[in-house]
C-alpha positions, 0 to 999 in steps of 0.5 A, a space after each residue: 516472487 510468488 509469496 509477494 503476489 499471494 500476500 498482495 492478493 490477500 490484502 483487504 479491500 474495504 472499498 470495492 475498487 473498479 480497477 486494480 492495476 499492479 505489477 511485480 518488479 525486481 530491483 537486482 535480487 529483490 522483488 516488490 509489488 507496486 501499482 494503483 487501485 482506482 475507485 468510482 469516486 474520491 475516497 474520504 479520509 475516513 474511507 482511507 482510514 478503513 484500509 488501516 482498520 481492516 488490515 489491523 484485524 488481519 494482523 498488520 500494524 500501522 507504523 506511521 501515518 502522515 500527511 504532506 502538501 506538495 504543490 498545493 496538493 495534499 497526500 496522506 500515506 499509511 505505512 503498515 507492517 506484518 512480519 517481514 512485509 511492509 505495505 505503503 499506501 498513499 492517497 492524493 486528495 481529489 483523486 480516485 486512485 491510491 498508490 501502493 507498494 508492498 515490500 519484503 524485508 529480508 536478508 537480501 534487502 538488508 544487504 542493500 540489494 
């Protein structure tokens, strides 16, 4: 649990957020961090890409990036990994908030808990 909080707090924030709302959650034996970061304005595609670039310089790698349209709303999701950690971040077009999840792959999670 403490390792999850420390990892989250050391993630880069290339664009200063005005609100960082996150929580530690537990599903059976597995902990994860999820929440939102809110900005003063809507992020552009380039600004969203800066998240990935900043994390690349800190040893993370981008495993996948994709865009979806759901109910006429466009979202872009980036999935990054570093060691046993996964960081998923999603930006909805026209919103000032990004949504994220920080997960840790370990033997407990691999067992389906």
